[in-house]
C-alpha positions in Angstrom: -33.2 -29.8 55.2 -32.0 -26.2 54.3 -31.4 -27.4 50.7 -34.8 -28.7 50.5 -36.3 -25.5 51.5 -34.0 -23.6 49.1 -35.1 -25.8 46.2 -38.8 -25.1 47.2 -38.3 -21.3 47.3 -36.3 -21.5 44.0 -39.1 -23.5 42.4 -41.8 -21.0 43.6 -39.6 -18.0 42.2 -39.2 -19.7 39.0 -43.0 -20.3 38.8 -43.8 -16.6 39.2 -41.2 -15.8 36.6 -42.8 -18.1 34.2 -46.3 -16.7 34.9 -44.9 -13.2 34.3 -43.5 -14.2 30.9 -46.6 -16.2 29.7 -50.0 -14.8 28.9 -51.5 -14.9 32.4 -54.5 -17.2 32.8 -57.7 -16.1 34.7 -57.4 -19.3 36.7 -55.7 -18.2 40.0 -57.6 -18.3 43.4 -57.1 -17.9 47.0 -59.9 -19.4 49.1 -60.2 -19.6 52.9 -62.1 -22.3 54.8 -64.8 -20.8 56.9 -66.6 -24.0 58.2 -67.1 -27.7 57.6 -70.2 -29.3 56.4 -70.6 -32.9 55.5 -67.2 -33.6 56.4 -65.9 -31.3 53.6 -64.5 -27.8 54.0 -66.7 -24.9 53.0 -64.7 -22.2 51.1 -64.9 -18.5 50.6 -63.1 -16.5 47.9 -60.7 -14.0 49.4 -60.7 -12.0 46.2 -64.5 -11.9 45.8 -64.6 -8.0 46.0 -62.1 -7.8 43.0 -64.0 -10.3 40.7 -67.3 -10.5 39.0 -69.7 -12.7 41.1 -70.1 -15.0 38.0 -66.5 -15.8 37.9 -66.4 -17.8 41.1 -64.5 -21.2 41.0 -66.9 -22.4 43.8 -69.9 -24.7 43.1 -73.4 -23.7 44.7 -72.4 -25.7 48.0 -69.1 -23.9 48.2 -67.6 -27.3 49.1 -66.0 -27.9 45.6 -63.9 -25.9 43.3 -64.8 -26.2 39.6 -61.9 -25.8 37.2 -62.9 -23.8 34.2 -59.7 -24.2 31.9 -57.9 -27.5 31.2 -54.3 -27.5 32.3 -51.6 -28.3 34.9 -52.2 -26.5 38.3 -50.2 -25.8 41.2 -52.2 -26.3 44.3 -51.1 -25.3 47.8 -53.3 -26.3 50.9 -52.6 -25.3 54.5 -54.8 -26.4 57.5 -54.3 -25.0 61.1 -55.4 -27.1 63.9 -55.8 -26.3 67.5 -54.6 -29.3 69.5 -56.1 -30.4 72.8 -54.8 -33.2 75.0 -57.2 -35.8 76.5 -57.6 -35.5 80.3 -54.4 -33.4 80.7 -52.1 -36.3 79.6 -49.7 -36.6 76.8 -51.4 -37.9 73.5 -50.7 -38.1 69.8 -53.0 -36.6 67.2 -53.0 -37.7 63.5 -53.4 -34.9 61.2 -54.6 -35.3 57.5 -55.3 -33.4 54.4 -57.4 -35.3 52.0 -58.2 -34.2 48.5 -60.8 -35.5 46.1 -61.1 -35.0 42.5 -64.4 -35.4 40.4 -66.2 -37.1 43.3 -63.7 -40.0 43.3 -62.1 -41.4 46.6 -60.0 -39.0 48.6 -56.4 -39.3 48.6 -54.1 -38.4 51.4 -52.2 -35.3 50.2 -50.5 -34.7 53.7 -50.4 -36.3 57.0 -48.5 -35.8 60.2 -48.6 -37.0 63.9 -48.2 -34.3 66.5 -47.7 -34.9 70.3 -49.8 -32.8 72.7 -48.2 -32.5 76.3 -50.2 -32.0 79.3 -52.7 -29.2 79.5 -51.3 -27.2 76.6 -53.4 -26.3 73.5 -50.8 -25.6 70.8 -51.5 -24.9 67.1 -50.3 -27.2 64.6 -50.0 -26.5 60.8 -50.1 -29.1 58.0 -49.5 -28.0 54.4 -48.8 -29.4 51.0 -48.0 -28.6 47.4 -49.7 -30.6 44.6 -49.1 -30.4 40.8 -52.4 -31.6 39.3 -53.4 -32.2 35.7 -57.1 -31.2 35.5 -59.7 -30.9 32.8 -62.3 -28.2 32.5 -65.2 -28.9 34.9 -62.9 -31.0 37.2 -64.2 -30.7 40.7 -61.7 -30.6 43.6 -62.6 -30.9 47.3 -60.8 -31.0 50.5 -61.3 -32.7 53.8 -59.0 -32.4 56.8 -58.9 -34.6 59.9 -59.5 -34.5 62.9 -62.2 -32.2 61.6 -63.2 -30.9 65.0 -59.8 -29.6 65.6 -59.7 -27.2 62.6 -59.1 -23.7 63.2 -61.2 -21.4 61.1 -60.3 -18.0 62.8 -58.3 -15.9 60.4 -54.9 -14.6 61.3 -54.9 -13.3 58.5 -55.4 -16.8 57.0 -55.8 -20.0 58.8 -57.0 -22.8 56.8 -56.6 -22.0 53.0 -56.1 -23.1 49.4 -54.3 -21.4 46.5 -54.8 -22.6 43.1 -52.7 -21.3 40.2 -52.7 -22.6 36.6 -49.2 -23.3 35.7 -49.5 -24.5 32.0 -52.1 -25.4 29.4 -50.8 -28.8 28.9 -48.9 -31.5 30.8 
């Protein structure tokens, strides 16, 4: 397990070194989920005060991110859940992050089963890294399940997505 973690940290460090050497694209985003509507997460741009309003990656519904530059993207998604047991008994909760691209069917990007014991209300975190090839105007959307357990309270971030353009071509 430690070697996998080390390899992931090393890959992230190499990614930032690569970005620092290359001409940096304007395609890098940090978005936090603020609510859920029509089963999709509704996002808010965390850097909105530092960018021109016309530069937003979000569509008018704020449920989809519209990519502006063709390329390979590193996408990190984290969803936090507040788990509740049913009737103070032990229960299993299946957690999922689902990602949709261009209105196509959602694919499961991450899943896990968490046990909830007795009357406790623990937090659970589910996250994933994706390397995705996207065209300009590709639309990315995210759903999490069970949607009624998603934590939207920032601490400093709760449920969020980070999108960084990795390369112009795949």
